[in-house]
DRENDREN-417000 format. One record per residue (C-alpha): residue number from 1; residue in three letters; chain; x, y, z. Coordinates in Angstrom, 1 decimal, decimal comma, always signed. Each point is the difference from the previous one (the first is absolute). Layout:
N
+-----+------+-----+--------+--------+--------+
| seq | type | mol |      X |      Y |      Z |
+-----+------+-----+--------+--------+--------+
| NUM |  Ala |   A |      X |      Y |      Z |
...
+-----+------+-----+--------+--------+--------+
This chain:
112
+-----+------+-----+--------+--------+--------+
| seq | type | mol |      X |      Y |      Z |
+-----+------+-----+--------+--------+--------+
|   1 |  Met |   A |   +6,6 |  -32,6 |  -23,9 |
|   2 |  Thr |   A |   -2,6 |   +3,9 |   +0,7 |
|   3 |  Val |   A |   -0,3 |   +1,2 |   +3,7 |
|   4 |  Lys |   A |   -2,2 |   +2,3 |   +0,8 |
|   5 |  Ala |   A |   +0,0 |   +3,5 |   +2,1 |
|   6 |  Ile |   A |   -3,8 |   +2,3 |   +0,5 |
|   7 |  Arg |   A |   -0,4 |   +3,3 |   -0,6 |
|   8 |  Leu |   A |   -2,0 |   +1,4 |   +2,3 |
|   9 |  Ala |   A |   -1,1 |   +3,3 |   -1,6 |
|  10 |  Gln |   A |   +0,2 |   +1,0 |   -3,1 |
|  11 |  Gln |   A |   +1,6 |   +3,1 |   +0,4 |
|  12 |  Asp |   A |   +2,8 |   -2,2 |   +2,0 |
|  13 |  Asn |   A |   +3,8 |   +0,3 |   -0,9 |
|  14 |  Val |   A |   +1,0 |   -3,5 |   +1,2 |
|  15 |  Ala |   A |   -2,3 |   -3,7 |   +1,0 |
|  16 |  Thr |   A |   +0,6 |   -2,4 |   +2,8 |
|  17 |  Leu |   A |   +1,8 |   -3,9 |   -1,3 |
|  18 |  Leu |   A |   -2,3 |   -2,0 |   +0,7 |
|  19 |  Ser |   A |   +2,5 |   -2,9 |   +0,0 |
|  20 |  Asp |   A |   +4,6 |   -0,3 |   -0,5 |
|  21 |  Ala |   A |   +1,0 |   +2,0 |   -3,1 |
|  22 |  Asp |   A |   +3,6 |   -0,8 |   -0,9 |
|  23 |  Lys |   A |   +1,8 |   +2,2 |   -2,5 |
|  24 |  His |   A |   -1,0 |   +0,6 |   -2,9 |
|  25 |  Gln |   A |   -3,0 |   -1,9 |   +0,4 |
|  26 |  Val |   A |   -3,4 |   +1,7 |   -1,5 |
|  27 |  Val |   A |   -2,2 |   +1,1 |   +2,5 |
|  28 |  Glu |   A |   -3,7 |   -0,1 |   -1,3 |
|  29 |  Val |   A |   -1,9 |   +3,3 |   +1,8 |
|  30 |  Ile |   A |   -3,5 |   -0,5 |   +0,6 |
|  31 |  Asp |   A |   -2,5 |   +2,8 |   +1,3 |
|  32 |  Asp |   A |   -1,8 |   -1,1 |   +3,4 |
|  33 |  Lys |   A |   -3,3 |   -1,3 |   -3,2 |
|  34 |  Asn |   A |   +2,9 |   -2,7 |   -0,7 |
|  35 |  Gln |   A |   +0,2 |   +1,8 |   -4,0 |
|  36 |  Ser |   A |   +3,4 |   +0,0 |   -1,2 |
|  37 |  Val |   A |   +1,1 |   +3,3 |   -0,3 |
|  38 |  Gly |   A |   +3,8 |   -1,0 |   -1,1 |
|  39 |  Gln |   A |   +3,4 |   -2,0 |   +0,4 |
|  40 |  Phe |   A |   +3,1 |   +1,4 |   +1,2 |
|  41 |  Lys |   A |   +3,3 |   -1,6 |   +0,7 |
|  42 |  Ala |   A |   +1,1 |   -0,1 |   +3,0 |
|  43 |  Leu |   A |   +3,8 |   +1,5 |   -0,3 |
|  44 |  Gln |   A |   +1,1 |   -1,5 |   +3,8 |
|  45 |  Ala |   A |   -2,4 |   -2,5 |   +2,4 |
|  46 |  Ile |   A |   -2,3 |   +0,8 |   +1,3 |
|  47 |  Pro |   A |   -1,3 |   -2,0 |   +3,2 |
|  48 |  Phe |   A |   -3,3 |   -0,2 |   +0,6 |
|  49 |  Gly |   A |   -2,2 |   +3,1 |   +1,5 |
|  50 |  Asn |   A |   +2,6 |   +2,0 |   -1,3 |
|  51 |  Lys |   A |   -0,5 |   +3,2 |   -3,1 |
|  52 |  Ile |   A |   +0,9 |   +0,0 |   -3,4 |
|  53 |  Ala |   A |   +0,3 |   +3,7 |   -2,3 |
|  54 |  Leu |   A |   -2,5 |   -0,5 |   -2,7 |
|  55 |  Thr |   A |   +1,1 |   +3,2 |   -0,8 |
|  56 |  Ala |   A |   +3,3 |   +2,3 |   -0,1 |
|  57 |  Ile |   A |   +0,0 |   +1,4 |   +3,0 |
|  58 |  Ala |   A |   +1,6 |   +3,5 |   +0,7 |
|  59 |  Pro |   A |   +2,2 |   +1,1 |   +3,0 |
|  60 |  Gln |   A |   -2,1 |   +1,8 |   +2,4 |
|  61 |  Gln |   A |   -3,6 |   -1,2 |   -1,3 |
|  62 |  Ala |   A |   -2,3 |   -1,5 |   +2,0 |
|  63 |  Ile |   A |   -0,3 |   -4,4 |   -0,3 |
|  64 |  Gln |   A |   -4,1 |   -0,9 |   -0,1 |
|  65 |  Lys |   A |   -1,3 |   -2,7 |   +1,0 |
|  66 |  Ala |   A |   -4,6 |   +0,0 |   +0,3 |
|  67 |  Glu |   A |   +0,3 |   +3,3 |   -1,2 |
|  68 |  Tyr |   A |   +2,5 |   +1,3 |   +3,6 |
|  69 |  Ser |   A |   +3,1 |   +1,1 |   +0,0 |
|  70 |  Val |   A |   +1,9 |   -2,5 |   +2,1 |
|  71 |  Gly |   A |   +3,9 |   +1,8 |   -0,9 |
|  72 |  Ile |   A |   +2,0 |   +1,5 |   -2,0 |
|  73 |  Ala |   A |   +2,8 |   -1,0 |   -1,9 |
|  74 |  Val |   A |   +3,3 |   +0,9 |   +0,8 |
|  75 |  Lys |   A |   +1,6 |   -0,8 |   -3,2 |
|  76 |  Pro |   A |   -1,3 |   -0,6 |   -4,1 |
|  77 |  Ile |   A |   -1,9 |   -3,4 |   +0,5 |
|  78 |  Pro |   A |   +0,1 |   -1,8 |   -3,6 |
|  79 |  Val |   A |   -3,0 |   -2,0 |   -1,5 |
|  80 |  Gly |   A |   +0,2 |   -3,2 |   +2,2 |
|  81 |  Asp |   A |   +1,8 |   +1,0 |   +2,3 |
|  82 |  Leu |   A |   -0,5 |   -1,5 |   +4,0 |
|  83 |  Val |   A |   -2,1 |   +2,9 |   +1,8 |
|  84 |  His |   A |   +1,8 |   +0,1 |   +3,4 |
|  85 |  Val |   A |   +2,2 |   +1,3 |   +2,8 |
|  86 |  Gln |   A |   +2,9 |   +0,3 |   -2,6 |
|  87 |  Asn |   A |   -1,9 |   +3,1 |   -1,6 |
|  88 |  Val |   A |   -2,8 |   +1,2 |   +1,1 |
|  89 |  Arg |   A |   -0,4 |   +1,7 |   +3,6 |
|  90 |  Ser |   A |   -3,2 |   -1,2 |   +2,3 |
|  91 |  Ser |   A |   -2,1 |   +3,3 |   -0,3 |
|  92 |  Arg |   A |   -0,9 |   -1,1 |   +3,9 |
|  93 |  Val |   A |   +2,7 |   -1,6 |   +1,6 |
|  94 |  Asp |   A |   +3,5 |   +1,1 |   +0,1 |
|  95 |  Ile |   A |   +1,8 |   -2,6 |   +0,0 |
|  96 |  Pro |   A |   +3,3 |   -0,4 |   +1,1 |
|  97 |  Gln |   A |   +3,1 |   +0,0 |   -2,7 |
|  98 |  Asn |   A |   +2,1 |   -3,3 |   +1,7 |
|  99 |  Ile |   A |   -3,6 |   -1,3 |   +0,2 |
| 100 |  Ile |   A |   -1,2 |   -0,1 |   -4,3 |
| 101 |  Glu |   A |   +4,1 |   -1,0 |   +0,0 |
| 102 |  Gln |   A |   -0,6 |   -3,2 |   +1,8 |
| 103 |  Ile |   A |   -3,8 |   -0,6 |   -2,3 |
| 104 |  Ile |   A |   +2,5 |   +0,4 |   -2,8 |
| 105 |  Gln |   A |   +2,2 |   -2,4 |   +0,8 |
| 106 |  Gln |   A |   -2,8 |   -2,3 |   +1,7 |
| 107 |  Met |   A |   -2,1 |   -0,3 |   -3,5 |
| 108 |  Arg |   A |   +3,2 |   -0,1 |   -1,9 |
| 109 |  Ile |   A |   -1,5 |   +3,2 |   -1,3 |
| 110 |  Glu |   A |   +2,6 |   +1,1 |   -3,5 |
| 111 |  Thr |   A |   +1,1 |   +3,9 |   -0,2 |
| 112 |  Pro |   A |   +2,1 |   +1,4 |   -2,3 |
+-----+------+-----+--------+--------+--------+
């Protein structure tokens, strides 16, 4: 079964999941006009409302969502990976490391 994610702007390098995706599940990405822009395999489970990488993202590269930078990659993020606290730091809020670790544990985020 394919799940969907939405890319809010053409230059975005992430899309937001519209339902939960299991590891290795195909995610169809649509744009704001409901047109398909591609399919991506989720490299790990990605919960509803979280972001999937649409391009390979290098360390220090901005995470673009809805034409805005919402964070900076702190490690390489491959296409299809969950884009969240394990590989991004917010450009707006400084989240303490112990909170990041709690989020990773509670969400069961896979880390290398």
